[in-house]
C-alpha positions, 0 to 999 in steps of 0.5 A, spaced: 062 446 796 061 440 801 060 442 808 059 438 814 053 440 819 051 437 825 044 440 828 044 444 834 039 445 839 041 450 844 037 456 846 043 460 848 046 458 841 040 460 837 039 467 841 046 469 839 045 466 832 039 471 832 043 477 834 049 476 830 044 475 824 041 481 825 047 485 826 050 483 819 043 485 816 044 492 820 051 492 817 049 491 810 043 496 810 048 501 813 054 500 808 048 502 803 047 508 806 055 509 807 056 508 800 050 514 798 053 519 803 060 518 800 058 519 793 054 525 795 061 528 799 065 526 793 060 530 788 060 536 793 068 536 794 068 535 786 072 529 787 078 532 790 081 531 797 078 536 802 077 538 809 072 542 813 073 545 820 071 538 823 073 533 818 078 531 813 075 527 807 080 524 802 082 519 797 087 513 797 089 509 791 090 502 792 094 498 786 089 492 783 091 485 784 095 481 779 092 475 776 097 470 776 093 466 771 094 471 765 102 470 766 104 465 761 111 464 764 107 461 770 102 457 767 106 450 768 109 452 775 106 450 781 105 456 786 103 452 792 109 453 796 108 460 796 101 460 798 100 463 805 097 460 811 089 458 810 084 463 813 077 461 815 071 465 815 065 464 818 058 465 815 051 465 818 045 465 814 037 465 816 034 458 813 029 460 808 025 455 804 030 455 798 036 454 803 032 448 807 032 445 800 039 446 799 041 443 806 036 437 805 040 436 798 047 436 796 050 442 797 051 441 805 053 434 807 050 432 814 
């Protein structure tokens, strides 16, 4: 991974980054609670779709993705022409001593 970074010194940027990081941490925490509560409801409903007077709780089946690397007929084909548009995602991480070492090292290119 090679990521070019420039250092920014802006109090507004830092404040917004702090808020974003805090929200992402809260979201992770809430996702853990959501998983526990979902597991409880599944057990209460005996793993069946159900409803009460105020809620409906149901399962949706999603097909798994296809691992094209396992299809022998496709091994020598270039599938790049079928690739969808590039998507970009943004991440935020709090700088820990470990990450600082990575930032100063080879992981990130300044």
